[in-house]
N, C-alpha and C positions, 0 to 999 in steps of 0.2 A: 546393195538391195537383197536378199536372196529370192529366186526364182522357185516359184512352187507350178507342177504340173496338176492338169486338171483333176484326174482323179483322186491327188494328195489333197489338195484345198478345198474339193467339194465336200471329201471324209471328212477334212477338221470343219470346215464352218456348217458345214447345213448341223452336223449333229451340235457340236460345242453352241452355239450362237443361236438355233433352236431349242436346244434347253435348258439356254441361260434364259434366253424370253421370257417361256411359257403364256403367260395371256399376262402380262404386266406390265407388259411396254404400253404407252403412254403415246398420244400422238401431237405432242410439242415437248419440245425440250425444254419453256417452260415449268416448273411443277406443279404438277395436277396440284388439285384441293386435296390431300390423302386424306384414307377413312379417316387419319385419329388422329397425328402430329402432325402440330404445322410449324413449330423449329425447324430450324433444317440442324438434322443432323446424318452423322454416319457409322456405320460402327464396320470394325475391320477383324476379321477371324485369321490369324497366326497360329498353324498345324505343323507343329515338329512331331518326327513318325517318331518310331522307339522310346517312346516317354518322355517326362519330363521328372526327374528324381529332385524329388523334394528340396538334397541337400545342396542343389545346385539352383536351387531359389531362394531357401533361405537363409537369412543373416546365421551361423555360426553364434550360437547360446543364445536365440529367440527358437522359447517352449512354447508361450500364451502370443498372445495379441498384444497389439503395443506400436507402436509411435515408431519409422521408420529413421530417423533425423541419425539420432548418431549410430544409428549402424553400417555397420558396412557390408554392401551385396558380397554372395559369392563370383567368384575369377570368372563365371562361364559367363557370369552376365554381368560387367564388371563396367563395360560400354557403359546401359545403362541408371549407374549411379547417380551425373546429373539431373537426374528424370526422377529424381526416391520422393519428390512429394506431388510427384500425378502420381503413383506406382500405385499400388493396393493387389498385395500377396497373399493368396486367398492356397491355405493346405487344409487338409478332412473331410473331402466334396467327397465320393465314393459314385464308383461306375458299374456296380457290381451285375447289374442284369444289363447291359450292353457286351459283355463276353470278352473284352477286349485280348486279350494274349497277344496276337502278335500286332491286330490292330479289331477299333470300333465297327472302320471303314464307316461307314453312315451311321451308324449306332454313336460315333463319339458328338455329333452336332442335333442330334437325332433326338437321344439319352434315349436307345431303345438295342433290342438285341441285331448284333451286326455280325453278318461274318464273310469275308472275302467269295463271293462268286454268286452272293445273295442278293440280289435288291433289295434296294428300301422299303423299307413300310409305311411312312408315313412323311411327311415334308421334315426339313431341319429348318435348326432355329434362322442359323443365314439368313434363307429361301424367305422364311415370317417376316423376318424385318424386314427386309425388303418390301413386301406389301402394304408395307405398316406408316415408315418414315414416308417424308415430305416425295415425292417421285421421280424418279430420271429419266431421261432417256433409255439407256438401260439398268435399274433397280439393282438386279446383280452378276453379277461383274466374278465369274474365279479364276483363278493363274496356280497355275503348279510347280512344282521345279521336283527333275530327278537328272537321273545320269544323262549325256548328251545321246547315248545309245537310243534310250528312255526316250526320253521326247522327241527325239527325229522320229522316228517307228514308229510310235502313239501320241503324236503332238497335240491331241486332247484325249478325256483319257476322263472316267467320274469314278471316283471313293468317297467321297466325302460331303455332296450337297445333294438335298432333290426337293424338287415342288410337289410330292406328292406320295402315295405308293404304288410305288411302283417306275420311277419319273427322274431318273437321275439329270442332275443339271451337270455337264463336263469341265473341266478345266482349259484355261489356253498353258500348255507349252511350250508354241514354236513361239517365238518373237518376231520374227519373219509376220506371220499367217494372224495377230494382235495389233504389228501393227495399224496393216494392210482393213484389215477388219474397223478400226479407227478412226485411223490418223490418211491412212489414201487415197479418200477426196479433198484434202488437203495437203497433199506433198506435190512435188512435179518432179518433171521429168521424168526419171523411167516408173517411178513408184505412182507416178498418176494414169503412163498411161499404162499402165502393168489395172492398177482400178479398174481403170476404164471400162477398157477389156473385158477382164471376171464381173461388172455392172453387168455389161448389156447380157453374156454370157448367160449370167443368172436368170436375169429375167425371162431371156430366150425357156432354161429349164425348164422355172417357173408357169410357162405356159404352153409348154408340153406334158410336163404331169399332173397336172392342176385337173384336164378330161380324167384318167385312167385311175387304175383301179376299183371301179366300178363292183365290180363284180368280185371281187373279193372279200370277204370273209374274218367274225371274227378277230383275234388277236392283230392277220396278220391285214386285216383290215386297217385298225388302229394306228398295226405302229405303216401304213402308207399314211397317213392322214398327218402321220408327226411329223414324215421324209416331208413333205408337201408343205405341214405348218412352217419349216426348217428355212423349205426357199423364203416363202411370204416372208417372213418374220426378218430373215437375211436381208431383200430389198429394201424392208419399209426403215429397216436401220441403215442404209445404206442411206435413204432419201432423208430421214432424218439429222443424221449427223451432215449429210448436204449442205440442209440448209441453217443449216448455224458456226457454217464452215472459218467466217471471219473469228469468233469466239473460240473455236475447235486449234484455230494456228499458234497463238499462243502459248496450248501447254506440249505441246507435238514435241515428245526429246525427239533428241539430236540423232541420227544414223547415221551410225559409225561401223566399220567394220568391225564389229563384237557384232555386227545381225548376222549379214555374210558369213562371216573366217573366223565364229568365235576356236579359241585356241583350249579351253576348257568351260565344261559345262560351269561352272560361275559362271559366267562372260554370258549367256542368256540367264543365269538365276540372274545378275543384275538387273538387265533390260526387261524381263520380264519383272518386276517391281515397280521399273521405270516406269514403267505401261499406265504401271494395275495405282501408282503415284496418281499419276497423271487420270489416269480416269476420276478419283476422285476431287482432286484441285479443281477441273475442269468442270464441275457438277454434268457427267456421263453416270455415273454409278453413287449413288449410296451404299451401299454392301460389300466388300470384297474380301474376301475369302482366298488366304496362299494356302497354301500344302506343303511345306517341304517337307519333302520325300512323298510327294500327292495322295500319302492316304496310306501307303501299302510300307513292306518289311524294307524297303530296296534305298534309294539313294548316294550320290556320291559329292563329294566336296573337293578332287585331284584340284582345282585352281588353288584350294585353300592348303593345300602340298601334303594332301589327304590320302592315300594310296587305298585301306581298306577301305570296301563299298557295300552297300546292299547289307543280306541280314547279318552279314557279319559285325556289324557294326554297334546291334540289337546285341549282342553278346556279350559287347564291351560293358564294364561301368563306367558308368557317368563320372562319378564325381573325379576331382586331381587329376582320370581320367586329359591325357595331352589334348588328344583327337577330341574331344566331345568338348574341354574349350575351347577349342577352335572353332566348331562350327555352331558354340553354343553364341558367342562372339561375334559370330559372323552376324547370326541374323540376329542378337542385341542390335548391331550396327547397320543392322535394313530396318530393323522400331524405330532406332534414332531420325535415321531419314528420313521417315516419315513420316517421326514428329515434326518435324520443322519440317519439312514441307505446308506439311500441313499450316505450322505457324503461320509461314512466310503471308498466306489467305484473310485476308480482313473478311466477316461473315461479323452479321451487326454489330454486337461494343464487341468482342473482340475477334477472335480467328477460331476458322474450319477445327482447329484441333480445340477448341472450349467446348466444342460441339459432337465430339469426335471419342469413341470407345474403341479400344484395341485391346483383342484378346488373348492371349498370349498362350496357346494352350498345348495340348498331346493327342491324336487319334488316340492312344493306349496307354493312358492314366501315364503313372511315373516310371512303366518301363515292360522291358519287349516279359514276352510271357509270368506276364499280371493276370491275379483277379478282377481287378481295379479299386481293390479298395480305398487307396487313394489317386488320387486327380488332383493333382497340384497344379492350378492356376494365377497366371497372372496378367492384371486391368492396366491400362492404361490411360492415364485420363479419365474424367470425371462425369462425363457426359451432358455435357450442362449443369453441372451442379444438382446431379444425382444422383453420385456412388461420393464414398469417400476413399480419400485420395491420402496418397504418404506412413500407410500404416499395414501393417501384418495380421491375419485374421487365421486365428485355430480355431476349428471346427472339430467336431464332435466320430465325426464319419457317418452321422448319422444319417445325412441328409445327399441326395444327390447332385449329379452334376443338372438335372435339368430345372431342379431349384435356383439353381444357377443361373438359366434359361429367365426362365418365370421373374428372374430381375429385373432379366432388361426388358424384358415386353414393358414391363411395368413401368421400367422408369423411361420407355419408346411411349405409353400412354396405353395399352393395356389391358386390361382390367384382365386377368383369371387370376386364378391360385393353383393351376398346376399344366408345365409341357410336357407334351405325348406321355402321358400315365395314365391308369388308370387307376380308381381306386383300390380296386384290387391286386392291382401291381402296385402303387402306394404305399397301406396296412403294412407291407415284404420288407418295401426298399423306402419309408420314406418316411422318419418322425412327423414328419410338420407340417404345414403346406403355403402354400404363399408364397412372396422371396424371401432371400436369406436377411432376413432385419441388421443383418450383422450390419452387415456392406450399403445396406442403402443411410443416407443419411437423412 
């Protein structure tokens, strides 16, 4: 396990954990009575950067809505072929109001205008879902994948998710940090010693910083309060995870050389994904957001034999491009593994996958330098029978991505007609109201 110096560990954990937990942390590991939903459910957002060209998602020749049973998926998502009956491909949503261009950043999951360096103007759909789904220890977990240099230099970064206006939620990109946070207390040897040392240090720091900040005013007082709350939340999470250590030990991934000595960034991508999956199957979280490229215009996949990195990738056409086929197939294999692991866990009369929904989407619509006129989406799973599956739906381009998020909220038990869209905005950008009837059962 890679050792962390104190400064880096504090930067990563206080920003990441504190912002992740927000005000949703519940006192017990056992699911508390949620505000609305009662059936165990979970939602996973897989965000690919640089756009999702519809020709890499829609079977050749399909121009209108219909069954996928006899269709052949594009080469880019070929690993998902055995799961067509669980799939729903949606084309024709838009996000023109989000100004995606290189990325809509928080606007991709928020359904509002977003740009680089601009704080979120409201909460995002993943956070809102984490509040209404049956509560867990860590209702919302965000993980991100990027180049080795970026993940090392910035182990936490906030670009996609938010708990409210001006309240970003950080993605975890260093698997060593995340493993320590989730499973340090159930590990052995050096990992356990390091965890205990960090726990003692964090307890002491919380005691030292809590009384300070009384003379601060305005935004500085708010920021200091969030900083202090980060320590409080981190220590609380560690205590609660420790109380269910016997259960968690069954789900902790095996620590191998890929953690401490990755050859390529994809070694960390794979391990951060394993940790995200284990957080779902163990019941630690009910909402997982995965940022492939971390919501920016960068990203690297040298472990796949791909030399171009970052912004340059976004200027390459995706259909038929061997580079993008490799990236898309890699992502698709991740989604297959996620589904397979959820299928292994019994839940109710079925499995975890029966009660889950995976949303495969991009943070900047169909391509880089886009106006957001078309925002393709692939859904995997029917969310306890709420969504149609095994089909393709072609919409008319007049309803925004907000309508998709409204549909997921409805399927989660929330009675709402719009998500993050005022009536004035809807008059310009939404031809309808309520959920997408075309995709719900």
